N, CA, C and O atoms as CSV, one atom per row, in Angstrom:
chain,resi,resn,atom,element,x,y,z
A,1,MET,N,N,79.242,20.687,-7.456
A,1,MET,CA,C,79.077,21.824,-6.580
A,1,MET,C,C,77.645,21.920,-6.064
A,1,MET,O,O,77.436,22.189,-4.881
A,2,LYS,N,N,76.639,21.700,-6.945
A,2,LYS,CA,C,75.244,21.759,-6.527
A,2,LYS,C,C,74.941,20.705,-5.473
A,2,LYS,O,O,74.186,20.949,-4.531
A,3,THR,N,N,75.540,19.528,-5.642
A,3,THR,CA,C,75.326,18.453,-4.676
A,3,THR,C,C,75.892,18.847,-3.321
A,3,THR,O,O,75.266,18.586,-2.293
A,4,LEU,N,N,77.043,19.459,-3.300
A,4,LEU,CA,C,77.655,19.908,-2.052
A,4,LEU,C,C,76.765,20.938,-1.351
A,4,LEU,O,O,76.609,20.903,-0.130
A,5,VAL,N,N,76.195,21.837,-2.117
A,5,VAL,CA,C,75.299,22.851,-1.549
A,5,VAL,C,C,74.055,22.178,-0.965
A,5,VAL,O,O,73.621,22.523,0.134
A,6,LYS,N,N,73.480,21.216,-1.699
A,6,LYS,CA,C,72.295,20.501,-1.214
A,6,LYS,C,C,72.603,19.803,0.108
A,6,LYS,O,O,71.837,19.916,1.065
A,7,TYR,N,N,73.714,19.087,0.163
A,7,TYR,CA,C,74.072,18.371,1.388
A,7,TYR,C,C,74.359,19.333,2.534
A,7,TYR,O,O,74.008,19.058,3.681
A,8,SER,N,N,74.990,20.450,2.229
A,8,SER,CA,C,75.270,21.449,3.261
A,8,SER,C,C,73.991,22.030,3.830
A,8,SER,O,O,73.860,22.199,5.043
A,9,LEU,N,N,73.036,22.340,2.940
A,9,LEU,CA,C,71.749,22.880,3.395
A,9,LEU,C,C,70.982,21.843,4.210
A,9,LEU,O,O,70.365,22.173,5.223
A,10,ALA,N,N,71.025,20.592,3.765
A,10,ALA,CA,C,70.345,19.526,4.505
A,10,ALA,C,C,70.957,19.356,5.890
A,10,ALA,O,O,70.236,19.206,6.876
A,11,ALA,N,N,72.266,19.379,5.965
A,11,ALA,CA,C,72.948,19.245,7.261
A,11,ALA,C,C,72.631,20.428,8.166
A,11,ALA,O,O,72.417,20.254,9.365
A,12,ALA,N,N,72.602,21.623,7.600
A,12,ALA,CA,C,72.276,22.814,8.397
A,12,ALA,C,C,70.856,22.726,8.934
A,12,ALA,O,O,70.597,23.088,10.082
A,13,GLY,N,N,69.942,22.249,8.107
A,13,GLY,CA,C,68.553,22.079,8.557
A,13,GLY,C,C,68.449,21.070,9.684
A,13,GLY,O,O,67.751,21.300,10.672
A,14,ALA,N,N,69.136,19.966,9.536
A,14,ALA,CA,C,69.113,18.945,10.586
A,14,ALA,C,C,69.710,19.478,11.876
A,14,ALA,O,O,69.177,19.229,12.957
A,15,LEU,N,N,70.805,20.206,11.772
A,15,LEU,CA,C,71.427,20.774,12.970
A,15,LEU,C,C,70.538,21.811,13.630
A,15,LEU,O,O,70.509,21.906,14.857
A,16,SER,N,N,69.812,22.591,12.838
A,16,SER,CA,C,68.928,23.594,13.433
A,16,SER,C,C,67.811,22.932,14.209
A,16,SER,O,O,67.393,23.447,15.246
A,17,ILE,N,N,67.320,21.803,13.731
A,17,ILE,CA,C,66.293,21.071,14.475
A,17,ILE,C,C,66.879,20.531,15.766
A,17,ILE,O,O,66.241,20.605,16.816
A,18,LEU,N,N,68.068,19.996,15.699
A,18,LEU,CA,C,68.703,19.487,16.911
A,18,LEU,C,C,68.945,20.594,17.920
A,18,LEU,O,O,68.895,20.359,19.127
A,19,ALA,N,N,69.205,21.782,17.440
A,19,ALA,CA,C,69.467,22.905,18.339
A,19,ALA,C,C,68.232,23.315,19.117
A,19,ALA,O,O,68.347,23.791,20.247
A,20,ILE,N,N,67.034,23.139,18.528
A,20,ILE,CA,C,65.823,23.557,19.233
A,20,ILE,C,C,65.190,22.433,20.027
A,20,ILE,O,O,64.296,22.686,20.835
A,21,MET,N,N,65.622,21.207,19.823
A,21,MET,CA,C,65.027,20.064,20.514
A,21,MET,C,C,66.040,19.441,21.468
A,21,MET,O,O,67.246,19.528,21.238
A,22,PRO,N,N,65.554,18.813,22.539
A,22,PRO,CA,C,66.465,18.114,23.428
A,22,PRO,C,C,67.134,16.942,22.713
A,22,PRO,O,O,66.683,16.508,21.654
A,23,ALA,N,N,68.202,16.445,23.302
A,23,ALA,CA,C,68.971,15.376,22.664
A,23,ALA,C,C,68.206,14.067,22.564
A,23,ALA,O,O,68.565,13.214,21.753
A,24,ALA,N,N,67.166,13.883,23.360
A,24,ALA,CA,C,66.394,12.640,23.340
A,24,ALA,C,C,65.696,12.485,21.992
A,24,ALA,O,O,65.500,13.462,21.268
A,25,SER,N,N,65.326,11.255,21.664
A,25,SER,CA,C,64.611,11.020,20.417
A,25,SER,C,C,63.228,11.640,20.504
A,25,SER,O,O,62.751,11.971,21.590
A,26,PHE,N,N,62.592,11.793,19.364
A,26,PHE,CA,C,61.271,12.395,19.330
A,26,PHE,C,C,60.275,11.576,20.142
A,26,PHE,O,O,59.373,12.141,20.762
A,27,ALA,N,N,60.424,10.260,20.149
A,27,ALA,CA,C,59.520,9.407,20.912
A,27,ALA,C,C,59.620,9.690,22.407
A,27,ALA,O,O,58.671,9.441,23.150
A,28,GLU,N,N,60.747,10.202,22.845
A,28,GLU,CA,C,60.948,10.491,24.267
A,28,GLU,C,C,60.700,11.965,24.588
A,28,GLU,O,O,60.966,12.408,25.706
A,29,MET,N,N,60.191,12.728,23.613
A,29,MET,CA,C,59.929,14.143,23.803
A,29,MET,C,C,58.954,14.308,24.979
A,29,MET,O,O,57.931,13.627,25.051
A,30,ALA,N,N,59.285,15.203,25.875
A,30,ALA,CA,C,58.463,15.383,27.073
A,30,ALA,C,C,57.335,16.374,26.810
A,30,ALA,O,O,57.536,17.417,26.189
A,31,TYR,N,N,56.157,16.031,27.289
A,31,TYR,CA,C,55.020,16.934,27.234
A,31,TYR,C,C,55.269,18.024,28.274
A,31,TYR,O,O,55.596,17.703,29.416
A,32,PRO,N,N,55.127,19.302,27.917
A,32,PRO,CA,C,55.471,20.390,28.840
A,32,PRO,C,C,54.719,20.313,30.177
A,32,PRO,O,O,53.530,19.996,30.216
A,33,GLU,N,N,55.421,20.602,31.246
A,33,GLU,CA,C,54.815,20.591,32.581
A,33,GLU,C,C,53.622,21.533,32.679
A,33,GLU,O,O,52.643,21.230,33.360
A,34,LYS,N,N,53.702,22.676,31.999
A,34,LYS,CA,C,52.607,23.651,32.053
A,34,LYS,C,C,51.334,23.107,31.422
A,34,LYS,O,O,50.258,23.671,31.622
A,35,CYS,N,N,51.438,22.028,30.667
A,35,CYS,CA,C,50.270,21.438,30.017
A,35,CYS,C,C,49.649,20.313,30.841
A,35,CYS,O,O,48.517,19.903,30.584
A,36,LYS,N,N,50.371,19.829,31.806
A,36,LYS,CA,C,49.880,18.685,32.575
A,36,LYS,C,C,48.808,19.123,33.564
A,36,LYS,O,O,48.845,20.224,34.113
A,37,SER,N,N,47.869,18.239,33.767
A,37,SER,CA,C,46.763,18.485,34.675
A,37,SER,C,C,47.069,17.848,36.022
A,37,SER,O,O,47.808,16.868,36.114
A,38,GLU,N,N,46.487,18.424,37.055
A,38,GLU,CA,C,46.640,17.829,38.385
A,38,GLU,C,C,45.770,16.581,38.503
A,38,GLU,O,O,45.984,15.752,39.387
A,39,MET,N,N,44.790,16.448,37.613
A,39,MET,CA,C,43.878,15.302,37.654
A,39,MET,C,C,44.544,14.084,37.031
A,39,MET,O,O,45.359,14.216,36.118
A,40,ASP,N,N,44.198,12.904,37.520
A,40,ASP,CA,C,44.694,11.657,36.949
A,40,ASP,C,C,43.791,11.300,35.768
A,40,ASP,O,O,42.718,10.726,35.953
A,41,MET,N,N,44.225,11.638,34.568
A,41,MET,CA,C,43.414,11.455,33.376
A,41,MET,C,C,43.198,9.986,33.037
A,41,MET,O,O,42.242,9.657,32.335
A,42,SER,N,N,44.049,9.110,33.511
A,42,SER,CA,C,43.897,7.693,33.174
A,42,SER,C,C,42.670,7.085,33.849
A,42,SER,O,O,42.192,6.030,33.432
A,43,LYS,N,N,42.164,7.736,34.880
A,43,LYS,CA,C,41.003,7.212,35.598
A,43,LYS,C,C,39.685,7.768,35.039
A,43,LYS,O,O,38.606,7.308,35.413
A,44,MET,N,N,39.777,8.751,34.147
A,44,MET,CA,C,38.570,9.368,33.609
A,44,MET,C,C,37.966,8.510,32.509
A,44,MET,O,O,38.682,7.876,31.734
A,45,ASP,N,N,36.660,8.500,32.451
A,45,ASP,CA,C,35.938,7.749,31.432
A,45,ASP,C,C,35.661,8.674,30.256
A,45,ASP,O,O,34.613,9.317,30.195
A,46,MET,N,N,36.610,8.739,29.321
A,46,MET,CA,C,36.475,9.625,28.177
A,46,MET,C,C,35.984,8.827,26.971
A,46,MET,O,O,36.406,7.691,26.753
A,47,PRO,N,N,35.092,9.432,26.193
A,47,PRO,CA,C,34.620,8.734,24.991
A,47,PRO,C,C,35.757,8.530,23.996
A,47,PRO,O,O,36.601,9.409,23.820
A,48,SER,N,N,35.774,7.396,23.364
A,48,SER,CA,C,36.826,7.106,22.383
A,48,SER,C,C,36.240,6.469,21.133
A,48,SER,O,O,36.886,5.663,20.464
A,49,GLY,N,N,35.006,6.845,20.833
A,49,GLY,CA,C,34.391,6.305,19.623
A,49,GLY,C,C,34.150,4.812,19.712
A,49,GLY,O,O,34.127,4.129,18.688
A,50,GLY,N,N,33.969,4.294,20.915
A,50,GLY,CA,C,33.727,2.876,21.090
A,50,GLY,C,C,34.984,2.032,21.073
A,50,GLY,O,O,34.907,0.809,21.187
A,51,MET,N,N,36.143,2.662,20.934
A,51,MET,CA,C,37.389,1.908,20.894
A,51,MET,C,C,38.039,1.897,22.264
A,51,MET,O,O,38.086,2.918,22.950
A,52,LYS,N,N,38.532,0.753,22.652
A,52,LYS,CA,C,39.310,0.657,23.876
A,52,LYS,C,C,40.683,1.251,23.582
A,52,LYS,O,O,41.366,0.808,22.659
A,53,MET,N,N,41.092,2.257,24.366
A,53,MET,CA,C,42.346,2.940,24.073
A,53,MET,C,C,43.480,2.498,24.987
A,53,MET,O,O,44.462,3.225,25.143
A,54,SER,N,N,43.367,1.354,25.575
A,54,SER,CA,C,44.449,0.865,26.422
A,54,SER,C,C,44.817,-0.547,26.006
A,54,SER,O,O,44.062,-1.235,25.319
A,55,GLY,N,N,45.981,-0.950,26.434
A,55,GLY,CA,C,46.428,-2.310,26.158
A,55,GLY,C,C,46.510,-2.596,24.664
A,55,GLY,O,O,46.971,-1.758,23.889
A,56,ASP,N,N,46.066,-3.770,24.268
A,56,ASP,CA,C,46.176,-4.183,22.871
A,56,ASP,C,C,44.822,-4.159,22.166
A,56,ASP,O,O,44.679,-4.724,21.082
A,57,MET,N,N,43.827,-3.509,22.772
A,57,MET,CA,C,42.489,-3.380,22.210
A,57,MET,C,C,41.849,-4.741,21.964
A,57,MET,O,O,41.024,-4.885,21.063
A,58,GLY,N,N,42.222,-5.732,22.753
A,58,GLY,CA,C,41.640,-7.051,22.606
A,58,GLY,C,C,42.169,-7.834,21.422
A,58,GLY,O,O,41.628,-8.890,21.090
A,59,MET,N,N,43.200,-7.346,20.786
A,59,MET,CA,C,43.738,-7.998,19.589
A,59,MET,C,C,44.798,-9.045,19.920
A,59,MET,O,O,45.161,-9.859,19.071
A,60,GLY,N,N,45.290,-9.019,21.155
A,60,GLY,CA,C,46.296,-9.995,21.548
A,60,GLY,C,C,47.493,-9.994,20.630
A,60,GLY,O,O,48.063,-8.941,20.343
A,61,ASP,N,N,47.880,-11.177,20.165
A,61,ASP,CA,C,49.060,-11.322,19.309
A,61,ASP,C,C,48.774,-11.015,17.846
A,61,ASP,O,O,49.660,-11.169,17.004
A,62,LYS,N,N,47.551,-10.581,17.522
A,62,LYS,CA,C,47.193,-10.336,16.126
A,62,LYS,C,C,47.753,-9.021,15.600
A,62,LYS,O,O,47.814,-8.817,14.388
A,63,MET,N,N,48.163,-8.129,16.497
A,63,MET,CA,C,48.696,-6.841,16.054
A,63,MET,C,C,50.155,-6.982,15.642
A,63,MET,O,O,50.936,-7.682,16.286
A,64,THR,N,N,50.501,-6.304,14.560
A,64,THR,CA,C,51.891,-6.294,14.107
A,64,THR,C,C,52.674,-5.291,14.960
A,64,THR,O,O,52.087,-4.508,15.706
A,65,ASP,N,N,53.987,-5.323,14.844
A,65,ASP,CA,C,54.823,-4.391,15.604
A,65,ASP,C,C,54.506,-2.947,15.258
A,65,ASP,O,O,54.479,-2.087,16.139
A,66,ASP,N,N,54.264,-2.673,13.977
A,66,ASP,CA,C,53.954,-1.289,13.601
A,66,ASP,C,C,52.597,-0.863,14.156
A,66,ASP,O,O,52.431,0.297,14.535
A,67,GLN,N,N,51.632,-1.764,14.212
A,67,GLN,CA,C,50.334,-1.432,14.803
A,67,GLN,C,C,50.474,-1.168,16.304
A,67,GLN,O,O,49.877,-0.232,16.834
A,68,LYS,N,N,51.256,-1.989,16.972
A,68,LYS,CA,C,51.481,-1.783,18.406
A,68,LYS,C,C,52.147,-0.432,18.666
A,68,LYS,O,O,51.767,0.283,19.593
A,69,ALA,N,N,53.144,-0.084,17.841
A,69,ALA,CA,C,53.835,1.198,17.997
A,69,ALA,C,C,52.879,2.355,17.721
A,69,ALA,O,O,52.898,3.360,18.432
A,70,SER,N,N,52.048,2.218,16.696
A,70,SER,CA,C,51.076,3.265,16.375
A,70,SER,C,C,50.081,3.453,17.510
A,70,SER,O,O,49.759,4.585,17.869
A,71,MET,N,N,49.597,2.373,18.070
A,71,MET,CA,C,48.610,2.462,19.147
A,71,MET,C,C,49.218,3.059,20.416
A,71,MET,O,O,48.549,3.807,21.128
A,72,ALA,N,N,50.464,2.737,20.699
A,72,ALA,CA,C,51.127,3.319,21.877
A,72,ALA,C,C,51.242,4.833,21.714
A,72,ALA,O,O,51.015,5.583,22.663
A,73,GLY,N,N,51.591,5.275,20.523
A,73,GLY,CA,C,51.676,6.704,20.253
A,73,GLY,C,C,50.327,7.387,20.360
A,73,GLY,O,O,50.231,8.493,20.894
A,74,MET,N,N,49.281,6.740,19.859
A,74,MET,CA,C,47.925,7.310,19.938
A,74,MET,C,C,47.466,7.422,21.389
A,74,MET,O,O,46.859,8.420,21.779
A,75,LYS,N,N,47.756,6.398,22.185
A,75,LYS,CA,C,47.343,6.422,23.590
A,75,LYS,C,C,48.012,7.592,24.312
A,75,LYS,O,O,47.359,8.321,25.058
A,76,SER,N,N,49.292,7.763,24.092
A,76,SER,CA,C,50.029,8.857,24.720
A,76,SER,C,C,49.486,10.205,24.254
A,76,SER,O,O,49.286,11.111,25.064
A,77,MET,N,N,49.248,10.336,22.954
A,77,MET,CA,C,48.729,11.588,22.410
A,77,MET,C,C,47.365,11.908,23.023
A,77,MET,O,O,47.122,13.043,23.435
A,78,ASN,N,N,46.488,10.930,23.084
A,78,ASN,CA,C,45.145,11.169,23.619
A,78,ASN,C,C,45.181,11.592,25.079
A,78,ASN,O,O,44.457,12.504,25.480
A,79,MET,N,N,46.011,10.942,25.869
A,79,MET,CA,C,46.106,11.299,27.288
A,79,MET,C,C,46.639,12.726,27.436
A,79,MET,O,O,46.118,13.502,28.236
A,80,ASN,N,N,47.663,13.069,26.676
A,80,ASN,CA,C,48.228,14.411,26.760
A,80,ASN,C,C,47.241,15.463,26.254
A,80,ASN,O,O,47.137,16.541,26.838
A,81,MET,N,N,46.525,15.162,25.184
A,81,MET,CA,C,45.546,16.125,24.674
A,81,MET,C,C,44.461,16.374,25.714
A,81,MET,O,O,44.055,17.518,25.921
A,82,MET,N,N,43.989,15.323,26.367
A,82,MET,CA,C,42.957,15.498,27.394
A,82,MET,C,C,43.486,16.348,28.543
A,82,MET,O,O,42.776,17.214,29.054
A,83,GLN,N,N,44.722,16.104,28.948
A,83,GLN,CA,C,45.316,16.918,30.019
A,83,GLN,C,C,45.378,18.377,29.608
A,83,GLN,O,O,44.970,19.257,30.366
A,84,GLY,N,N,45.882,18.635,28.421
A,84,GLY,CA,C,46.022,20.000,27.941
A,84,GLY,C,C,44.696,20.723,27.843
A,84,GLY,O,O,44.611,21.911,28.153
A,85,MET,N,N,43.671,20.027,27.419
A,85,MET,CA,C,42.361,20.647,27.243
A,85,MET,C,C,41.677,20.944,28.580
A,85,MET,O,O,40.651,21.623,28.610
A,86,MET,N,N,42.228,20.449,29.667
A,86,MET,CA,C,41.673,20.728,30.997
A,86,MET,C,C,42.123,22.089,31.529
A,86,MET,O,O,41.625,22.536,32.562
A,87,LYS,N,N,43.035,22.739,30.857
A,87,LYS,CA,C,43.508,24.050,31.300
A,87,LYS,C,C,42.373,25.064,31.185
A,87,LYS,O,O,41.631,25.059,30.202
A,88,LYS,N,N,42.238,25.930,32.180
A,88,LYS,CA,C,41.142,26.902,32.203
A,88,LYS,C,C,41.352,28.032,31.204
A,88,LYS,O,O,40.378,28.591,30.701
A,89,ASP,N,N,42.582,28.376,30.911
A,89,ASP,CA,C,42.891,29.421,29.941
A,89,ASP,C,C,42.766,28.819,28.539
A,89,ASP,O,O,43.465,27.864,28.202
A,90,ALA,N,N,41.871,29.385,27.728
A,90,ALA,CA,C,41.600,28.834,26.394
A,90,ALA,C,C,42.845,28.827,25.509
A,90,ALA,O,O,43.042,27.896,24.728
A,91,ASP,N,N,43.683,29.849,25.622
A,91,ASP,CA,C,44.897,29.908,24.803
A,91,ASP,C,C,45.865,28.796,25.189
A,91,ASP,O,O,46.437,28.130,24.325
A,92,VAL,N,N,46.039,28.604,26.475
A,92,VAL,CA,C,46.934,27.550,26.967
A,92,VAL,C,C,46.374,26.180,26.590
A,92,VAL,O,O,47.127,25.303,26.167
A,93,ALA,N,N,45.071,25.987,26.736
A,93,ALA,CA,C,44.455,24.708,26.371
A,93,ALA,C,C,44.678,24.408,24.889
A,93,ALA,O,O,45.002,23.281,24.514
A,94,PHE,N,N,44.499,25.436,24.053
A,94,PHE,CA,C,44.726,25.257,22.618
A,94,PHE,C,C,46.165,24.849,22.329
A,94,PHE,O,O,46.412,23.871,21.623
A,95,VAL,N,N,47.111,25.604,22.880
A,95,VAL,CA,C,48.524,25.338,22.609
A,95,VAL,C,C,48.920,23.964,23.142
A,95,VAL,O,O,49.619,23.215,22.459
A,96,CYS,N,N,48.487,23.628,24.342
A,96,CYS,CA,C,48.820,22.316,24.918
A,96,CYS,C,C,48.209,21.182,24.101
A,96,CYS,O,O,48.850,20.158,23.869
A,97,GLY,N,N,46.965,21.374,23.668
A,97,GLY,CA,C,46.327,20.359,22.831
A,97,GLY,C,C,47.057,20.178,21.514
A,97,GLY,O,O,47.212,19.056,21.031
A,98,MET,N,N,47.507,21.287,20.930
A,98,MET,CA,C,48.232,21.208,19.659
A,98,MET,C,C,49.609,20.577,19.837
A,98,MET,O,O,50.063,19.834,18.967
A,99,ILE,N,N,50.271,20.860,20.938
A,99,ILE,CA,C,51.570,20.219,21.185
A,99,ILE,C,C,51.383,18.708,21.239
A,99,ILE,O,O,52.135,17.960,20.613
A,100,ALA,N,N,50.377,18.263,21.987
A,100,ALA,CA,C,50.117,16.818,22.080
A,100,ALA,C,C,49.773,16.242,20.707
A,100,ALA,O,O,50.237,15.159,20.349
A,101,HIS,N,N,48.968,16.961,19.951
A,101,HIS,CA,C,48.571,16.515,18.617
A,101,HIS,C,C,49.796,16.401,17.708
A,101,HIS,O,O,49.939,15.424,16.973
A,102,HIS,N,N,50.670,17.396,17.761
A,102,HIS,CA,C,51.893,17.360,16.955
A,102,HIS,C,C,52.812,16.219,17.391
A,102,HIS,O,O,53.439,15.568,16.555
A,103,MET,N,N,52.888,15.980,18.699
A,103,MET,CA,C,53.697,14.865,19.184
A,103,MET,C,C,53.146,13.545,18.644
A,103,MET,O,O,53.907,12.630,18.328
A,104,GLY,N,N,51.824,13.455,18.541
A,104,GLY,CA,C,51.205,12.267,17.957
A,104,GLY,C,C,51.561,12.108,16.483
A,104,GLY,O,O,51.813,10.999,16.012
A,105,ALA,N,N,51.580,13.229,15.761
A,105,ALA,CA,C,51.960,13.185,14.340
A,105,ALA,C,C,53.408,12.731,14.180
A,105,ALA,O,O,53.736,11.977,13.264
A,106,ILE,N,N,54.264,13.197,15.075
A,106,ILE,CA,C,55.672,12.782,15.032
A,106,ILE,C,C,55.788,11.292,15.332
A,106,ILE,O,O,56.546,10.581,14.673
A,107,SER,N,N,55.041,10.822,16.321
A,107,SER,CA,C,55.058,9.400,16.663
A,107,SER,C,C,54.609,8.554,15.473
A,107,SER,O,O,55.232,7.540,15.160
A,108,MET,N,N,53.533,8.968,14.812
A,108,MET,CA,C,53.054,8.243,13.630
A,108,MET,C,C,54.110,8.241,12.529
A,108,MET,O,O,54.314,7.237,11.847
A,109,SER,N,N,54.767,9.369,12.371
A,109,SER,CA,C,55.797,9.487,11.336
A,109,SER,C,C,56.998,8.605,11.642
A,109,SER,O,O,57.594,8.016,10.740
A,110,GLU,N,N,57.350,8.518,12.923
A,110,GLU,CA,C,58.464,7.638,13.305
A,110,GLU,C,C,58.143,6.181,12.996
A,110,GLU,O,O,59.017,5.422,12.577
A,111,VAL,N,N,56.883,5.793,13.203
A,111,VAL,CA,C,56.476,4.421,12.873
A,111,VAL,C,C,56.643,4.196,11.370
A,111,VAL,O,O,57.127,3.146,10.946
A,112,GLU,N,N,56.248,5.170,10.577
A,112,GLU,CA,C,56.414,5.052,9.118
A,112,GLU,C,C,57.879,4.904,8.743
A,112,GLU,O,O,58.235,4.049,7.932
A,113,LEU,N,N,58.731,5.742,9.335
A,113,LEU,CA,C,60.158,5.666,9.007
A,113,LEU,C,C,60.750,4.313,9.399
A,113,LEU,O,O,61.610,3.781,8.696
A,114,LYS,N,N,60.294,3.762,10.511
A,114,LYS,CA,C,60.844,2.485,10.982
A,114,LYS,C,C,60.299,1.286,10.200
A,114,LYS,O,O,61.046,0.364,9.871
A,115,TYR,N,N,58.994,1.302,9.903
A,115,TYR,CA,C,58.369,0.108,9.332
A,115,TYR,C,C,57.941,0.251,7.872
A,115,TYR,O,O,57.716,-0.751,7.192
A,116,GLY,N,N,57.829,1.478,7.391
A,116,GLY,CA,C,57.318,1.686,6.040
A,116,GLY,C,C,58.316,1.326,4.952
A,116,GLY,O,O,59.524,1.279,5.183
A,117,ASP,N,N,57.783,1.072,3.756
A,117,ASP,CA,C,58.611,0.702,2.609
A,117,ASP,C,C,58.551,1.728,1.485
A,117,ASP,O,O,59.468,1.796,0.666
A,118,ASN,N,N,57.498,2.519,1.430
A,118,ASN,CA,C,57.278,3.432,0.323
A,118,ASN,C,C,58.091,4.708,0.504
A,118,ASN,O,O,58.003,5.369,1.539
A,119,GLU,N,N,58.883,5.048,-0.508
A,119,GLU,CA,C,59.769,6.221,-0.406
A,119,GLU,C,C,58.998,7.525,-0.258
A,119,GLU,O,O,59.407,8.399,0.505
A,120,TRP,N,N,57.876,7.670,-0.985
A,120,TRP,CA,C,57.087,8.896,-0.864
A,120,TRP,C,C,56.547,9.034,0.554
A,120,TRP,O,O,56.620,10.115,1.140
A,121,ALA,N,N,56.011,7.962,1.109
A,121,ALA,CA,C,55.459,8.002,2.466
A,121,ALA,C,C,56.560,8.322,3.482
A,121,ALA,O,O,56.335,9.079,4.427
A,122,LYS,N,N,57.732,7.751,3.289
A,122,LYS,CA,C,58.846,8.008,4.203
A,122,LYS,C,C,59.310,9.466,4.118
A,122,LYS,O,O,59.605,10.086,5.140
A,123,LYS,N,N,59.374,10.006,2.909
A,123,LYS,CA,C,59.752,11.417,2.748
A,123,LYS,C,C,58.700,12.323,3.393
A,123,LYS,O,O,59.038,13.317,4.036
A,124,THR,N,N,57.445,11.977,3.217
A,124,THR,CA,C,56.360,12.753,3.830
A,124,THR,C,C,56.453,12.684,5.345
A,124,THR,O,O,56.262,13.693,6.025
A,125,ALA,N,N,56.741,11.511,5.877
A,125,ALA,CA,C,56.897,11.347,7.330
A,125,ALA,C,C,58.026,12.228,7.852
A,125,ALA,O,O,57.892,12.852,8.905
A,126,GLN,N,N,59.127,12.282,7.126
A,126,GLN,CA,C,60.248,13.121,7.560
A,126,GLN,C,C,59.882,14.604,7.504
A,126,GLN,O,O,60.263,15.369,8.390
A,127,LYS,N,N,59.146,15.013,6.471
A,127,LYS,CA,C,58.686,16.406,6.376
A,127,LYS,C,C,57.798,16.752,7.570
A,127,LYS,O,O,57.897,17.843,8.132
A,128,ILE,N,N,56.937,15.822,7.947
A,128,ILE,CA,C,56.041,16.041,9.096
A,128,ILE,C,C,56.857,16.191,10.367
A,128,ILE,O,O,56.602,17.094,11.163
A,129,ILE,N,N,57.828,15.322,10.567
A,129,ILE,CA,C,58.679,15.412,11.752
A,129,ILE,C,C,59.367,16.773,11.801
A,129,ILE,O,O,59.387,17.424,12.845
A,130,ASP,N,N,59.923,17.197,10.681
A,130,ASP,CA,C,60.637,18.478,10.638
A,130,ASP,C,C,59.703,19.650,10.967
A,130,ASP,O,O,60.037,20.508,11.784
A,131,ALA,N,N,58.543,19.674,10.327
A,131,ALA,CA,C,57.610,20.787,10.520
A,131,ALA,C,C,57.016,20.786,11.928
A,131,ALA,O,O,56.947,21.831,12.576
A,132,GLN,N,N,56.592,19.622,12.396
A,132,GLN,CA,C,55.932,19.552,13.699
A,132,GLN,C,C,56.914,19.813,14.840
A,132,GLN,O,O,56.543,20.387,15.864
A,133,THR,N,N,58.155,19.394,14.664
A,133,THR,CA,C,59.184,19.655,15.674
A,133,THR,C,C,59.393,21.151,15.834
A,133,THR,O,O,59.488,21.660,16.951
A,134,LYS,N,N,59.463,21.845,14.715
A,134,LYS,CA,C,59.631,23.304,14.740
A,134,LYS,C,C,58.438,23.966,15.433
A,134,LYS,O,O,58.614,24.859,16.262
A,135,GLU,N,N,57.248,23.531,15.098
A,135,GLU,CA,C,56.052,24.127,15.690
A,135,GLU,C,C,55.958,23.827,17.185
A,135,GLU,O,O,55.546,24.689,17.961
A,136,ILE,N,N,56.333,22.620,17.596
A,136,ILE,CA,C,56.334,22.293,19.032
A,136,ILE,C,C,57.295,23.217,19.769
A,136,ILE,O,O,56.975,23.716,20.848
A,137,ALA,N,N,58.467,23.445,19.194
A,137,ALA,CA,C,59.452,24.337,19.818
A,137,ALA,C,C,58.873,25.748,19.958
A,137,ALA,O,O,59.038,26.383,20.999
A,138,GLU,N,N,58.198,26.237,18.918
A,138,GLU,CA,C,57.594,27.568,18.967
A,138,GLU,C,C,56.493,27.639,20.026
A,138,GLU,O,O,56.409,28.613,20.774
A,139,MET,N,N,55.656,26.614,20.086
A,139,MET,CA,C,54.562,26.611,21.057
A,139,MET,C,C,55.085,26.475,22.487
A,139,MET,O,O,54.555,27.102,23.404
A,140,THR,N,N,56.111,25.668,22.676
A,140,THR,CA,C,56.704,25.511,24.001
A,140,THR,C,C,57.332,26.821,24.452
A,140,THR,O,O,57.235,27.195,25.621
A,141,GLU,N,N,57.976,27.513,23.522
A,141,GLU,CA,C,58.556,28.821,23.841
A,141,GLU,C,C,57.449,29.800,24.252
A,141,GLU,O,O,57.606,30.554,25.213
A,142,TRP,N,N,56.334,29.782,23.522
A,142,TRP,CA,C,55.206,30.651,23.871
A,142,TRP,C,C,54.706,30.330,25.282
A,142,TRP,O,O,54.458,31.229,26.085
A,143,LEU,N,N,54.562,29.037,25.567
A,143,LEU,CA,C,54.107,28.617,26.909
A,143,LEU,C,C,55.043,29.160,27.997
A,143,LEU,O,O,54.588,29.664,29.024
A,144,ASP,N,N,56.340,29.052,27.760
A,144,ASP,CA,C,57.326,29.505,28.745
A,144,ASP,C,C,57.220,31.000,28.986
A,144,ASP,O,O,57.431,31.463,30.107
A,145,LYS,N,N,56.894,31.764,27.941
A,145,LYS,CA,C,56.845,33.223,28.060
A,145,LYS,C,C,55.473,33.747,28.475
A,145,LYS,O,O,55.383,34.693,29.258
A,146,GLU,N,N,54.410,33.144,27.961
A,146,GLU,CA,C,53.088,33.738,28.059
A,146,GLU,C,C,52.099,33.013,28.968
A,146,GLU,O,O,51.191,33.642,29.510
A,147,ALA,N,N,52.256,31.727,29.141
A,147,ALA,CA,C,51.249,30.941,29.873
A,147,ALA,C,C,51.166,31.375,31.333
A,147,ALA,O,O,52.176,31.620,31.992
A,148,LYS,N,N,49.944,31.459,31.806
A,148,LYS,CA,C,49.692,31.871,33.187
A,148,LYS,C,C,49.771,30.688,34.112
A,148,LYS,O,O,49.586,30.835,35.320
């Protein structure tokens, strides 16, 4: 009976996440239109700690599939965060930056789930996906209601 309750609660939790998120996978989650900048951020010369944030960072074929997936997620997160931070309203900039940051955490977690071997790390990745998905939904709802 306890096992049935556990599985029922787990299924209900999964369904509640699906109810607040679009049917697309987390990797295809769209950055809110209200967070996008009119400026072409890809042309801006933003500091990146001396790291090239495009392409394969000069590593060529030396990067593993999980490294390539991680870097693609980081590039997307950085571009979205820069766009969000360009908003003139400090509250909107904060929320947009956090949405992008959370999307990056989800992307990193998806890489762990796909390529990782450690059960603790995989469970942690799933917890992050669950928590960050909920927070993105809350922040997106706030943007829809409150953002100027």
